[in-house]
C-alpha positions in Angstrom: 12.1 17.3 8.5 9.0 18.3 10.5 8.2 14.6 11.2 11.6 13.7 12.2 11.6 16.5 14.8 8.1 15.6 16.1 9.2 11.6 16.2 12.5 12.6 18.0 10.5 14.9 20.6 8.0 12.1 21.2 10.5 9.4 21.9 12.3 11.8 24.2 9.2 12.7 26.0 8.2 9.2 26.4 11.7 8.4 27.6 11.5 11.1 30.0 8.7 9.1 32.1 9.6 5.5 31.2 12.8 3.9 30.1 11.2 0.4 29.8 8.0 1.3 27.7 8.0 -0.2 24.2 7.5 2.6 21.7 6.4 2.0 18.1 7.8 4.5 16.0 6.8 5.3 12.5 7.9 7.5 9.4 5.8 10.3 7.7 3.8 9.8 4.5 1.0 7.9 6.2 3.5 5.4 7.9 4.5 4.1 4.5 7.8 2.4 3.7 9.1 5.6 2.2 8.2 7.5 5.5 10.1 4.9 7.4 13.2 4.9 5.2 13.3 8.7 5.4 13.2 8.4 9.2 16.9 9.0 10.9 16.5 7.0 13.9 20.1 7.4 15.2 18.8 10.7 16.9 16.6 8.6 19.2 17.0 4.8 18.7 17.0 2.4 21.6 16.5 -1.2 21.8 12.9 -0.9 23.2 11.6 0.8 19.9 9.7 -1.1 17.4 9.6 0.7 13.7 6.3 0.4 12.1 5.4 0.7 8.4 2.1 0.4 6.5 2.1 -2.0 3.5 -0.5 -0.8 1.0 1.8 -1.2 -2.2 1.2 -1.1 -4.9 -1.5 1.6 -4.1 -3.0 1.0 -7.5 -3.9 -2.4 -6.6 -4.8 -1.9 -2.8 -6.8 1.1 -3.2 -8.5 0.6 -6.6 -11.2 3.5 -6.9 -11.3 6.9 -8.8 -11.9 10.3 -6.9 -15.0 10.7 -8.3 -17.3 8.3 -6.4 -19.8 7.8 -9.5 -17.0 6.5 -11.6 -15.5 3.0 -11.8 -11.8 2.0 -11.0 -11.8 -1.7 -10.0 -10.9 -5.0 -11.0 -7.1 -5.3 -11.1 -5.9 -8.7 -10.6 -3.1 -10.0 -8.2 -0.6 -10.6 -9.4 -0.8 -8.6 -12.5 0.6 -11.8 -14.4 -2.9 -13.7 -13.6 -4.8 -11.1 -16.0 -4.6 -8.8 -18.8 -5.7 -5.2 -19.4 -7.9 -6.2 -21.7 -10.0 -8.5 -19.2 -9.8 -5.4 -16.6 -11.3 -3.1 -19.2 -13.9 -5.6 -20.4 -14.8 -6.2 -16.7 -15.2 -2.5 -16.2 -17.4 -2.1 -19.2 -19.7 -4.8 -18.0 -19.9 -3.2 -14.5 -20.6 0.3 -15.9 -23.3 -1.0 -18.4 -25.0 -3.0 -15.5 -25.0 0.5 -13.5 -26.6 2.2 -16.4 -23.9 4.5 -17.1 -24.1 6.4 -20.1 -21.8 5.9 -23.3 -20.3 9.1 -22.7 -19.7 8.8 -19.0 -18.0 5.1 -19.8 -15.7 6.6 -22.4 -14.7 9.2 -19.8 -14.3 6.5 -17.3 -12.1 4.5 -19.4 -9.9 7.4 -20.4 -9.4 8.2 -16.6 -8.5 4.4 -15.7 -6.6 3.2 -18.9 -3.4 4.8 -17.6 -3.4 3.2 -14.4 -4.2 -0.1 -16.1 -1.5 0.4 -18.5 1.4 1.0 -15.9 0.0 -1.7 -13.5 0.4 -4.4 -16.4 3.6 -2.7 -18.0 5.3 -2.9 -14.5 4.0 -6.3 -14.1 3.2 -5.9 -10.2 3.2 -9.1 -8.3 5.6 -10.9 -5.6 9.0 -9.4 -6.9 7.3 -6.0 -6.2 6.5 -6.9 -2.7 10.1 -8.3 -2.0 11.6 -5.1 -3.3 9.2 -2.9 -1.3 9.4 -4.9 2.0 13.3 -5.3 1.2 13.6 -1.5 1.6 12.4 -1.4 5.2 14.9 -4.4 5.9 17.6 -2.7 4.0 16.9 0.5 6.0 17.0 -1.3 9.3 20.2 -3.3 8.6 22.1 -0.1 7.5 21.4 1.3 10.8 22.1 -1.9 12.7 18.5 -2.0 13.8 17.7 -5.8 14.2 15.0 -6.7 11.7 12.8 -8.1 14.5 12.2 -4.7 15.5 10.4 -3.9 12.2 6.5 -4.1 12.5 4.2 -4.0 9.7 1.5 -2.2 11.7 -1.0 -2.5 8.6 -1.7 -3.9 5.2 -4.7 -4.6 3.3 -6.6 -4.1 0.1 -10.1 -2.7 -0.7 -12.7 -5.3 -1.3 -14.7 -4.9 -4.5 -17.9 -2.8 -3.7 -21.1 -4.5 -4.4 -21.7 -2.1 -7.4 -18.2 -2.7 -8.8 -17.2 0.9 -8.6 -14.0 0.1 -6.5 -11.7 -2.5 -5.1 -10.5 -6.0 -5.9 -12.2 -9.1 -6.5 -12.0 -11.2 -3.4 -9.7 -13.8 -5.0 -7.3 -11.4 -6.0 -7.4 -9.6 -2.7 -6.7 -12.6 -0.7 -3.8 -13.6 -3.0 -2.3 -10.3 -2.3 -3.0 -10.6 1.5 -1.4 -14.1 1.4 1.7 -12.9 -0.5 2.2 -10.0 1.9 2.0 -12.3 4.9 4.6 -14.6 3.1 7.0 -11.8 2.3 6.7 -10.3 6.0 
C-alpha cells in the first residue's frame, strides 16, 4: 500500500511539470513481477508510462549463494532438466574439498543447500517457468487494457560462478538462462 501511494504521488508530481515526459513506473518488491502485478495502475496510468519489472526468477537459479560467505551454494544447471541433484551435490563436494573445507563444515553446508536443490529439481524449473512468470506481467497489463508494448523488462540476469566456486551458475548455464529470458521477452 505504501508503494502504491508513492508511485501515484510520483506520477502526479512528474505530470505537474511535464505531460510529455515518459515515466518508467514499477511495483514494490525490488521491481519484481510480483511487485508489478500488485500495482494498481488505474490511479495514475496514461499512455506515456512504461511499466518495468525485473526478471531474477527463479531466484534459486539467478542468485545461487548462501548468506554465509564461507559456504557454498552454486552449480544449479539451467534448465533443471539438463542436470540432476546428485550432479550438483557432487560438484559442491568437489569445490568444498578443493577449498580445504573440513568434513564437518562440508556436511553443514550440504544440509543448508539440499532443500534448495531438491525444490529446484522437484519443480523442474526451465522455459515453462519463464513463460508463466513473464506471462503474469502480460496478463496484468492486458487486464488493465495497458498495451503490452508498454511493459519494460528493466533488469534480468544471473550471477556467474565465482572463481572459488562458492556462488553462482556455470557460464554455460547462465548464458542459456539469459538466452531463454530474452527469447521469452
